[in-house]
PAMAR-752155 format. One record per residue (C-alpha): residue in one letter; y negated, z negated, x. Coordinates in steps of 0.1 Angstrom, whole numbers, padded with zeros to 4 digits, always signed. Layout:
BEGIN
aYZX
...
END
This chain:
BEGIN
m+0012+0315-0225
n-0021+0307-0208
s-0040+0330-0184
n-0042+0317-0149
n-0080+0323-0150
q-0086+0306-0183
k-0103+0272-0180
i-0083+0245-0196
i-0095+0209-0201
i-0068+0183-0203
n-0070+0146-0210
i-0048+0124-0188
g-0046+0095-0212
d-0047+0058-0202
i-0032+0054-0167
n-0028+0017-0175
d-0002+0027-0201
p+0033+0028-0184
k+0041+0059-0204
w+0010+0079-0194
k+0029+0102-0170
i+0053+0112-0197
g+0025+0123-0221
f+0006+0140-0192
k+0037+0159-0181
n+0044+0171-0216
k+0010+0186-0218
l+0014+0203-0184
k+0048+0219-0195
m+0028+0242-0218
l+0003+0253-0192
r+0002+0277-0163
s-0034+0276-0152
n-0052+0278-0119
n-0084+0266-0136
l-0075+0231-0149
e-0102+0205-0155
i-0091+0169-0159
d-0110+0147-0184
s-0105+0110-0177
e-0131+0098-0202
n-0142+0063-0191
i-0112+0055-0170
d-0118+0044-0134
l-0098+0065-0110
s-0094+0058-0073
c-0085+0084-0047
k-0049+0071-0049
d-0049+0077-0087
i-0063+0112-0083
s-0039+0121-0055
e-0010+0110-0079
i-0024+0132-0106
i-0027+0162-0082
e+0009+0157-0071
i+0021+0158-0108
v+0000+0189-0116
n+0013+0208-0086
q+0049+0203-0099
y+0040+0224-0130
d+0024+0254-0111
c-0011+0243-0122
k-0042+0238-0101
i-0070+0214-0106
t-0105+0228-0101
g-0126+0198-0113
f-0129+0165-0131
c-0149+0153-0160
s-0156+0116-0165
s-0180+0090-0177
s-0168+0067-0149
p-0190+0067-0118
k-0161+0055-0097
t-0140+0085-0109
i-0169+0109-0101
v-0172+0094-0065
s-0134+0095-0060
s-0130+0131-0071
q-0160+0143-0052
s-0147+0125-0021
l-0115+0145-0024
g-0135+0177-0026
y-0134+0185-0063
k-0162+0196-0085
s-0171+0167-0109
q-0191+0166-0141
f-0205+0133-0153
s-0204+0128-0190
i-0219+0102-0213
e-0197+0089-0241
n-0208+0082-0277
n-0206+0046-0287
s-0180+0051-0314
k-0150+0033-0301
n-0137+0001-0317
t-0122-0019-0289
s-0142-0046-0273
d-0135-0032-0238
a-0148+0002-0248
n-0179-0012-0264
k-0186-0032-0232
k-0181+0000-0212
n-0205+0020-0234
l-0230-0008-0232
t-0229-0005-0195
f-0235+0032-0196
s-0264+0027-0220
k-0281+0007-0192
t-0274+0033-0165
h-0302+0056-0153
f-0290+0090-0140
h-0309+0111-0115
q-0298+0146-0107
g-0308+0159-0073
t-0319+0147-0039
v-0343+0118-0036
r-0367+0129-0008
s-0388+0112+0018
g-0417+0094+0002
e-0401+0092-0033
y-0392+0059-0050
l-0366+0056-0078
e-0359+0024-0097
s-0338+0014-0127
p-0338-0017-0150
g-0300-0014-0151
n-0275+0005-0130
l-0285+0036-0111
l-0264+0067-0105
i-0277+0094-0083
l-0261+0128-0081
g-0274+0138-0047
d-0285+0124-0014
v-0311+0097-0007
n-0330+0110+0024
p-0346+0090+0052
g-0380+0078+0040
a-0368+0075+0003
k-0362+0043-0015
v-0340+0035-0045
s-0336+0002-0064
a-0318-0012-0094
e-0313-0045-0112
g-0276-0036-0113
n-0254-0015-0092
i-0264+0017-0073
i-0239+0045-0070
i-0249+0076-0049
w-0229+0108-0053
g-0240+0119-0018
k-0254+0103+0014
l-0275+0072+0015
l-0299+0076+0045
g-0330+0059+0031
i-0335+0024+0017
a-0315+0009-0012
h-0319-0024-0031
a-0294-0034-0057
g-0296-0066-0078
t-0334-0067-0076
k-0336-0096-0101
g-0312-0117-0080
n-0278-0104-0090
s-0257-0111-0059
k-0226-0094-0075
a-0244-0060-0075
t-0230-0033-0052
i-0242-0002-0034
s-0217+0027-0032
a-0220+0061-0017
l-0200+0089-0002
q-0217+0080+0030
l-0236+0048+0037
r-0259+0052+0066
p-0292+0037+0053
v-0323+0025+0071
q-0320-0007+0052
l-0297-0023+0025
r-0307-0051+0002
i-0286-0068-0024
a-0304-0096-0043
k-0321-0115-0015
k-0298-0104+0014
i-0310-0077+0038
a-0289-0057+0063
r-0292-0025+0083
g-0268+0003+0080
p-0240+0008+0105
k-0246+0031+0135
e-0210+0043+0139
k-0199+0075+0121
p-0182+0070+0088
q-0144+0075+0084
l-0135+0108+0070
g-0121+0107+0035
h-0137+0073+0025
a-0164+0066+0001
e-0182+0033+0011
q-0195+0002-0007
a-0218-0025+0003
k-0215-0059-0013
i-0222-0096-0005
d-0193-0115+0009
s-0195-0149+0026
e-0233-0149+0022
e-0238-0116+0040
i-0238-0079+0032
i-0206-0061+0044
i-0197-0024+0041
t-0161-0014+0034
p-0143+0017+0022
l-0147+0019-0015
l-0113+0035-0019
t-0084+0024+0003
t-0065+0057+0003
q-0072+0079+0033
f-0067+0116+0029
n-0070+0148+0048
s-0093+0176+0038
END
């Protein structure tokens, strides 16, 4: 029997496996914790995926307090839903080609903890993950993708070496200016929709901003 206050970390397994729910539920049957942390490793979870996990956990009198993952998408999704999230870096010890590709991607990712303030400039030769806001007057750039676990209110330039497939994602995208490869756009003036992380990408030769996750939720 587990104490309700004891922190328990549980791995959900591979959600692409049709039997993942069975294994996950079997683990939950042994738990009665109000301090449950979900470790998704390098699996990308959308808000819809996380909502499904929460629904399952609630059936077993458990409560999720946070998520741990090496997937930037999972970090953004869980934070969007109001959960504490911890970003982890995996060791490159897996054998499958997909895992090796994922680890290679993370090895090229630059992590910045904290707000990027006015007058500051942050750049990365690979992907850029910022755990904080980018204030007005600040500029961030990356040869790859930019993911901001916070608000983008300054200037961001992804795909600085011409990668038109690069994207810029944030919990709120209201920048002074966006650049992807050679395309330039200004941020939207309307208020963002509650419960949506946002992503900027090039589509039909122009930069568009769309909800990063299609599932809307209430706080």
